C-alpha positions in Angstrom: 0.0 0.0 0.0 1.3 3.4 -0.9 1.5 6.0 1.8 1.0 9.7 1.1 4.8 10.0 1.5 5.5 7.5 -1.2 2.8 8.9 -3.5 4.3 12.4 -3.0 7.8 11.0 -3.9 6.4 9.3 -7.0 4.7 12.5 -8.0 7.9 14.4 -7.5 9.8 11.9 -9.7 7.2 12.2 -12.4 7.6 16.0 -12.3 11.4 15.6 -12.5 11.2 13.4 -15.6 8.7 15.7 -17.3 10.9 18.7 -16.7 14.1 16.9 -17.6 12.9 15.4 -20.8 10.8 18.4 -21.8 9.8 18.3 -25.5 12.6 15.9 -26.4 11.6 12.7 -28.0 13.3 10.1 -25.9 13.0 6.5 -27.0 10.9 4.4 -24.6 13.8 2.1 -23.8 16.2 4.9 -22.9 13.5 6.7 -20.9 12.8 3.4 -19.0 16.5 3.1 -18.1 16.7 6.7 -17.0 13.5 6.6 -14.9 14.4 3.3 -13.3 17.9 4.4 -12.5 16.9 7.8 -11.0 14.0 6.3 -9.0 16.0 3.3 -7.7 19.1 5.2 -6.7 17.3 8.5 -5.6 19.0 10.6 -8.3 17.1 14.0 -8.3 19.1 16.4 -10.5 17.2 18.1 -13.2 19.7 17.1 -15.9 20.4 13.6 -14.7 17.5 11.7 -16.4 18.4 13.2 -19.8 22.1 12.6 -19.2 21.4 9.0 -18.3 19.2 8.5 -21.4 21.9 10.0 -23.6 24.8 7.9 -22.1 22.6 4.8 -22.4 21.8 5.6 -26.1 25.6 5.9 -26.9 26.5 2.7 -25.0 23.7 0.8 -26.6 24.2 2.2 -30.0 20.7 3.8 -30.4 21.6 7.5 -30.2 24.3 10.1 -30.5 24.4 11.3 -26.9 23.1 14.7 -27.9 19.4 14.0 -27.6 18.9 12.2 -30.9 17.6 8.6 -30.5 17.1 6.1 -33.3 14.1 4.4 -31.6 15.7 1.0 -32.4 16.1 -1.7 -29.8 19.4 -1.7 -27.8 22.3 -3.2 -29.7 25.4 -5.1 -28.4 23.6 -7.4 -26.1 24.8 -8.1 -22.6 28.3 -6.6 -23.3 26.7 -3.3 -24.1 24.7 -3.3 -20.9 27.8 -4.2 -19.0 29.6 -1.1 -20.5 26.5 1.0 -19.5 26.5 -0.4 -16.0 30.2 0.4 -15.6 29.7 3.9 -17.0 26.8 4.7 -14.7 28.6 3.3 -11.7 31.4 5.6 -12.4 29.2 8.6 -12.8 26.8 7.9 -9.9 28.9 5.9 -7.5 27.9 8.1 -4.5 24.2 7.8 -5.2 24.4 4.1 -5.8 26.4 3.4 -2.6 24.3 5.6 -0.5 21.1 3.9 -1.5 22.1 0.3 -2.4 25.8 -0.2 -1.3 25.7 -3.9 -2.3 25.3 -2.9 -6.0 28.1 -3.8 -8.4 28.4 -2.9 -12.1 27.5 -6.4 -13.1 24.4 -6.3 -11.0 23.5 -2.9 -12.4 23.8 -4.1 -16.0 21.3 -6.9 -15.2 19.0 -4.5 -13.6 19.1 -2.1 -16.6 18.3 -5.0 -18.9 15.4 -5.9 -16.7 14.2 -2.3 -16.7 14.0 -2.3 -20.5 12.2 -5.7 -20.5 9.8 -4.5 -17.9 8.9 -1.3 -19.8 8.0 -3.5 -22.9 5.7 -5.6 -20.8 3.6 -2.6 -19.7 
């Protein structure tokens, strides 16, 4: 059951994503990765969701890292997700360790793949 506190937090995150992505057309997979990552690791910066979507797009070969996304499915398989997990661990190590200190880059890559799969199931 959601409490008013968790609903308020979810609403705040939805507002963050709306402001961060703005009028940009972000592919659903990259948006799913960014939203999952920010929500899971309590990343709240206005630019962070778009940064994560762009980094993900470059690592997964579905965008140029400058807000242009192909809309294609992620390429490179598990190796590409491992690169992405390593990249995001380097960029967000403090947030990751403060919220889920047991997380490794390998675990993160699996979680990111799951976030994409889950978004497609919705």
